[in-house]
N, C-alpha and C positions, 0 to 999 in steps of 0.2 A: 369803547362802544357806549353809546348813550343808554338811558333807561330803555329796557325792552318794551315794545308795544305789543302787549299780549292780545291773543284772540279774545274777543268779548266774552265768550263762554268761559274761558279759562279764568279771566279776571273776575267775572261775576261769581264763579264757583270757588275761587280761591285755590284752584288746583295747582297752578304754577305760582310759587311764592317767591322765588329768587328774583332779585331785581337787577343785578348787574353781572356782567361776565366779560372777560377779555374778548377782543375780536377773534374771528375764526382762525386767523393765521397764528395768533398767540396760543390758542388752545392746541392747535396742531403741533406747534413747536414743543409744547410741554409734553405731549404724548410721545413724540418720536425721538426727542433728543434729551429728555430729562427723566428723572425717576418718576414712579407712579404719582398721579396728580394729588390725591389727598391721602395717600397711604405712605407718604415719606415717613419712615419710622426712626430715622436717626441711626447712630452707631449701635450695633448689637452689644448687649451686655455680655459679660463673661460667665453668666450663670449656666448651670447644667440645662436649663430650659431654653437657652438661646438657640440651640440647633433645632428646636421644635417651633421656633418663630416668636419666642418671648422677646419683647422689646422694652426700651426705656419708658415708652408711653404706657404700656401695660403695667410695668413695674410701679410707675407713679400712681396709677389708679389703685393698684393693690395696696400700696403703702398708705394712701389716703384713707383706706378702709381699715387700717390697723394691722395689715399683713397677717390676717387671721387665716390659719390653715395653710396648706401647700397647694399652689396652683398646678393644674394638669390640663393637657389639651385633649379635646375630644377627637379621637382618631377615626372612630367608626360609630355609626348610629344605626341601631336596629330598633324594632318596635319596643319602646319603653326602656331601652338599655343604651348606655354609652360605654364605649371602650376608651379609657383615659390613660394617657402616659404623662408622667410627671418629670421624666428626663429620658434621654436616649437609652441609658443603661438600665433604667428601672423596668421591672415587669409591669405590663399594663394592668389596670384595674377595670373590672366590669361592674358598673354601678347603675342603679335605677334612676330614671328621670321621673320623679313623682311631683306632679303639679308644677312643673317648670319647663319653660321653652328652651330647648337645647338644640343646637345645630352642629354639624361637623365643622371643626375649626375653632369652635368656642374654647375659651379658657375658663375652666370651672374650678370650684373649690369642693372636693369631695367631703362628705361628713367624716367625723373622727373615726367612726367604725368602718369606713370604706364601703358603706352599703348604698349610698345614694348621693346625688348631686345636691350640695347644700346651697350653692349660689353660682351665678354666672358673672364673670368680670365683664364690664362694659365693652361691647364690641367696637373695634376700630373700623370695621367695614362689614357689610352684610349684603348678601344677594337675596333680595326679598321679592316675592311675587304673590299674587292672590292665590289662596288655596284653590286647588282645581278638582278636589274630589266631588263626587256627585252630591248635590244638595248643599254645597258649601255656602256659608254666609259670607258677608264681607269681612273675611279674615285673612290675615297675613300669614304666609308660609315662608320661613327662612330656609333657603337651599344651602347656604354656606356662610361662614363667618370668618372674619379676620383674614381676608384674602387680599393679595397684592395685585394679581393679574387674572383676568377672565378670558380664557380662550373660547370664543364663540365659533363652534365647529359646524361646518357645512360640508356636505359631500359633493365632490366634483362629478359624481356619476348621476346627479340630478340637476335639473335647471336651477340656477341661482334664485333664491327667494329673497328679494329686497324687503318685502313687507315684514317677514319674520325677523330679518336682521335689524330693521328699524326698532322693532319691539325689544329685541335682545339688547340693542345699544342703550335704549332708555333704562332697562334694568341694570345694565352694567355701569352706566354713568351714575345712576342713583346709588349703587353699591359702595362707591368710594374707591373701587379698584380700577386698574387700567384695562380697557378692553382691547383685545387683539383678535382679529378674524383669521380663522384657520380653515383653509379649503383642503379637506382630506381626500384620500383615495386617488392621489395623483397617478398611481400605477395603473388605474383602470381607464385612463384617458390617453389615447395614442396621438391625438391631434393637438399640437401646441397652440393652435389658434383657438380651440375650445377652452383651453386653460386660460389663455389671455383674455378671452371674452368674459369668462366667469369672474376673473379677478377684477376686470374693468367694471362689470355690472355691479359688483358689491362695493367697489371703491366709490361708485357714484353716490352711494348713500352713507358711506363710512366717513368721508371728509377728514382724512388725515390719520384715522385709526389704521394701524398696520394691517395688511392683508398678506398672508403667506400661504402658498400652495405646498403641500407636503404629502409624503407617503409613509405610513407606518409599516408598510411591507418592505419597500426598498430603502427606507430611511432617507430618501431624498428630502432636503429642506429641514430636517429635524435639528440640525446644528443651530439654526436660527431660533428655534423654539427653546433650546437649552439655554440660550443666552438670557432668557427671562427668569431662570430658576437658580439664582445664586443662593448661598447658604441662608437658611431660615426663611426664605421667601415662599409664599404659598400661591399656587396657581389652581384655579377652579376651571373645569371644563364643562361647558353647557352646550347642548345640542339635541336635536331630535333623536329618537331611537334609530340605531343602525347607521349613524353617520361616520363611525370609525373612531370614536373616542377611546374605547378600550384598546384598540390596536395601536393608537398613538401612545397611550400610557405604557403598554408593554414595550414598545420600541424605546421610549425615553428611559424607562426604568432598567431595561436590559433583562427582564425576566417576565415570564407569562403570569403576571400577578392578577390580571383581569381575564376572566373567561370570555373568549370570543366565539362567535358563531359565523358560519359561512353565510354569504348573501343568498337570498331567495333567487331561484333561477328565473322566475317570471319577470321581475322588475329590477333585479340587481340591487335591491335594498337589503341592508343587513337586518338581522334580528337583534332585538335589544338584549344586552348581556349583563348589565349592571343591575343588581337587585338591592344593594344597600350602599349609601354614600360612604366613602372611606378615603382617608389621607394615605398616600403612598409615598415613601421616601425615594429621592432621586440620587444618583451618583454625584451630582453637582452640589448636594447639600440642601436642595430645596424640596418642596412637597407638592404633590399633585393630588387634586381632589376630583374624583369622578362622581357625577350625580346620575341617578337613574334617568333614562331618556325622558325628556320633557316634550310631550306631544303637543301641548298648547301653551303658548306664552301669554299668561294672564297677568296684566300689570297690576301693581299696587299703587298707592299714592305716590306721585312723582314729586321730588324736590327740584333738582336741576336736570333730571334726566331728559325730559322732553325738550327743554330749552337747548340742551347741548347736542342731542341727537338730531335736532332740526335747526341747527345754527344758521344754515343758509337761508331758510325761510324767515327766521326771526330777524336776521340782518336786513332782509328786504323790507320787512314790516316797519323798520325804523324810517324808511323813506316814503311811506304812504302819506298822502296829503292830509288825511284826517286821522287823528289819534284813535278814534273809535271805529276805524275801518274794519268791516267784516270780511273783506277780500272776496266779495261776491260780484258786485257790479258797480261799485263806487268809482267815481272819477278820481284820477290821480293815484290809483292803487298800484304801488310798486310791485306787488306780488303778481297781480294779473298781467302787468306789463312784461314781467320777466317770463311768464308762461307764454304770452303772445309772441315774444321774441325768440322763444325756444331755449331760453337760458334756465328755465325751471320746468320740470315735468309736472303736469297738472295732478298726476296721481300722488305726487309728493305733498302738495297742499291738502289733498283729500285725506291722505294718511294721517297728517297732523291733526286735522279737524276731528277725525274719527277717534284718535287716541285721547284728545282733550275731552271730547264728549264722553268717552268711556270712563275717564277718571272723574268727571263731574258727576256722572251717574253713580259711581262707586261712593263718592263722598255723600251724595244725597241718600243713598241706601243706608249708610252708617248713621246719618242724622235721623232717619226714619226709625231705625232700631232703638236709638236713644229715646226718641219721643214716645215710642211704644213701651218703653220700660224694659226692653230686651237688652240686658247688659252683656249678653254673650258676644255681641258684635264688637270687634276691636276698633277703637277710635284713637287715632294718633293725634296728639296735640299739634296744633297748627303752629309749629315753630320752625325756624330755619335749621337749627342743628338737629341731628338725628342720633348721634352716638356720643357716649361719654358724658 
């Protein structure tokens, strides 16, 4: 693939900074036939931490810092507190997070007295979005760290939401983990045609990302999900409240580790059951991370996420007559030609422009905070690399 021809707004704002990427078929092959894209972690070490997800890459980072302290993994995060395990056999520690950004899945160094988190080892991947609490500034919120696979969970008992999935794919691609779309609550749908339509609808925007229909109640399709959870690998689940994440976790783990609630009678939507993010062990040797239901998918600054989630549109942009094409009414616009021919949905281009504009506005908001002397806004350096 040649140099990408970015949307003018993205190029001007510096929102999309990655310059090259393999063609779409190559990216699909990497997703479906190979190990996770940028979370290939090498052969597991023989350390007691290996079963928790400790890898040679993490060991190298720790060694470079002088191997100070004993690393432990954050298994659960409550307000101001982390539950940390330093090996499978060791008793967990409950330590304070004082003035430090900690996420479930992080590898941390507890203080010598075991009272607080002293430092966080550089993350190999992270699922980051914009903070969504009321009145939030342009601040990043890390949902999960050091994850290998992200299950993007949608319920089959509701109409498929392509726009939400597009946003989730941007977040997932940016995280460095492999996205997998999971359609839950298969047991609530009697008509196979409805299932097939939902799968096809989401595949239309997933572009090679696997889409699986499963039931946490009947366990149909769960064996496919177990294949992603080999020893030491970590899977995060992301989805709106009540889409069935906790039921899937219970089925995969084989125990009722997550409290589940019945669906509301009025609209067949579940009530949210997860109150704190937590890593749960699997019989396969992997780990599952459930996050409290995310009602709004607010993007953070995208590295490669937008480019990869909208690879079909960016591929078309390469064939526009003018390099500064805005894809509005210019002659020789390959994107508009594809829309006219029915090869690209107009809403797809609209979604891309909306996300690019959203990120451009976020970056401008950060610059405004800096200009105003408000140092509380989080400003990410404009670099290609994000971790390590």
